[in-house]
Structure formats: structure tokens, C-alpha cells
C-alpha positions as CSV (number, residue, x, y, z in Angstrom):
1,X,-12.5,33.5,-10.8
2,X,-15.2,31.1,-9.6
3,X,-17.0,33.8,-7.6
4,X,-16.6,31.8,-4.4
5,X,-15.2,33.7,-1.5
6,X,-13.1,31.6,0.9
7,X,-11.5,32.7,4.2
8,X,-9.0,31.2,6.4
9,X,-10.4,30.9,9.9
10,X,-8.6,29.5,13.0
11,X,-9.2,29.7,16.7
12,X,-8.4,33.3,17.8
13,X,-9.1,34.7,14.3
14,X,-12.8,34.1,13.9
15,X,-14.9,36.9,12.4
16,X,-18.2,37.9,14.1
17,X,-19.9,36.7,10.9
18,X,-18.3,33.3,11.3
19,X,-19.1,33.0,15.1
20,X,-22.7,34.0,14.5
21,X,-23.2,30.7,12.6
22,X,-22.6,28.8,15.9
23,X,-24.9,30.0,18.7
24,X,-22.9,28.1,21.4
25,X,-19.5,29.4,20.4
26,X,-16.9,29.3,23.1
27,X,-13.5,31.0,22.7
28,X,-10.6,28.9,23.9
29,X,-7.9,31.5,24.9
30,X,-5.1,29.0,25.1
31,X,-5.6,27.6,21.6
32,X,-6.1,31.2,20.3
33,X,-2.8,32.2,21.8
34,X,-0.9,29.2,20.3
35,X,-2.5,29.8,16.9
36,X,-1.5,33.5,16.9
37,X,2.1,32.4,17.5
38,X,2.2,29.7,14.8
39,X,-0.2,30.8,12.0
40,X,2.1,32.9,9.8
41,X,-0.6,34.4,7.5
42,X,-4.3,34.8,7.2
43,X,-4.0,34.3,3.5
44,X,-5.9,31.1,2.6
45,X,-4.0,30.2,-0.5
46,X,-0.5,30.7,0.9
47,X,-1.4,28.8,4.1
48,X,-3.0,26.0,2.0
49,X,0.1,25.7,-0.2
50,X,2.4,25.7,2.9
51,X,0.4,22.9,4.6
52,X,0.2,20.9,1.4
53,X,3.9,20.9,0.6
54,X,5.2,17.4,-0.2
55,X,8.9,18.2,-0.2
56,X,11.2,20.0,2.2
57,X,14.8,20.8,2.2
58,X,17.2,18.9,4.5
59,X,17.7,22.1,6.5
60,X,13.9,22.5,7.0
61,X,13.6,18.9,8.2
62,X,16.4,19.5,10.8
63,X,14.4,22.3,12.4
64,X,12.7,21.8,15.7
65,X,9.8,22.0,15.7
66,X,9.2,20.4,12.3
67,X,7.4,22.5,9.7
68,X,3.6,22.5,10.1
69,X,1.9,19.4,8.7
70,X,5.1,17.3,8.6
71,X,4.5,13.9,10.1
72,X,7.7,12.9,12.0
73,X,6.9,9.2,11.6
74,X,7.0,9.7,7.8
75,X,9.8,12.2,7.5
76,X,11.5,10.3,4.7
77,X,8.5,10.9,2.4
78,X,9.2,14.7,2.5
79,X,12.6,14.3,0.8
80,X,12.9,15.0,-2.9
81,X,13.9,12.0,-5.0
82,X,17.5,13.4,-5.3
83,X,17.9,14.1,-1.6
84,X,16.3,10.7,-0.8
85,X,18.8,9.0,-3.0
86,X,21.7,11.0,-1.4
87,X,20.6,10.2,2.2
88,X,19.4,6.5,1.8
89,X,21.7,5.5,-1.1
90,X,18.7,4.1,-2.9
91,X,15.6,5.2,-4.7
92,X,12.2,5.6,-3.0
93,X,11.0,2.6,-4.9
94,X,13.9,0.5,-3.7
95,X,13.2,1.7,-0.2
96,X,9.6,0.7,-0.4
97,X,10.6,-2.8,-1.6
98,X,12.7,-3.3,1.6
99,X,11.3,-5.3,4.5
100,X,9.6,-3.1,7.1
101,X,12.3,-3.8,9.7
102,X,15.0,-2.6,7.3
103,X,13.0,0.6,6.6
104,X,12.8,1.2,10.3
105,X,16.5,0.7,10.8
106,X,17.3,3.1,7.9
107,X,14.9,5.7,9.3
108,X,16.6,5.5,12.7
109,X,19.9,6.2,11.0
110,X,18.3,9.1,9.1
111,X,16.9,10.4,12.5
112,X,20.4,10.5,13.9
113,X,21.5,12.6,10.9
114,X,18.6,14.9,11.2
115,X,19.2,15.5,14.9
116,X,22.9,16.3,14.4
């Protein structure tokens, strides 16, 4: 253990000790409410790991809303190499070598599959 104590803090879950660092602190009730609905855990490590995931299952990418941290404009990057190959019929390297217009067309086809 490094001896460093780290805490997960988000709007609506601030400790008094945290708030005291900011004399002009203002609570935004709307953001607090949203965060309480969507923040699954106050455990820093599990939240960090969840937000830093680089791969998701096909089922997870079909969910609406998308998992936290997933950029819908880059959804193909969250597929494992095997799943990418299955869905695009090529490797990620081959995909990256394609012209941008072709990548966009392939992503549109993938979006149709995701939304069905």
C-alpha cells in the first residue's frame, strides 16, 4: 500500500471535508439527482476500472444508454479483436487501412446491427 488515501467524489456525494476546500461551493440538485441514479458504486477502484474498460460485449454495446464512458462515435473500438473480426469481416488493422469513407459506411452497417 502506498499510504495514499483516495476517495471517489461526485456531485451529490461530497463529504463535508471535501466541500470545505471550496469556500464558494454550490450544490447543483439536478446533477446530484442524476449522479445518484447512475453512479453504481462509491468504490473508487471499481468505478475507475469500469470507466476504463476498453472492451465490451456485443450485448453491452446494444444497450441504450451505452455503458458509461463509451463514445458512440467510436463504438467499433470497444469490440474485442475476435468480435471485431466477426462483425466487420476483417481485422482492426485492415479496417484502419481502409479509406475514411469506407470506415464510415461499415460503421453505419454496424450501427444498424447494434440497433436491431
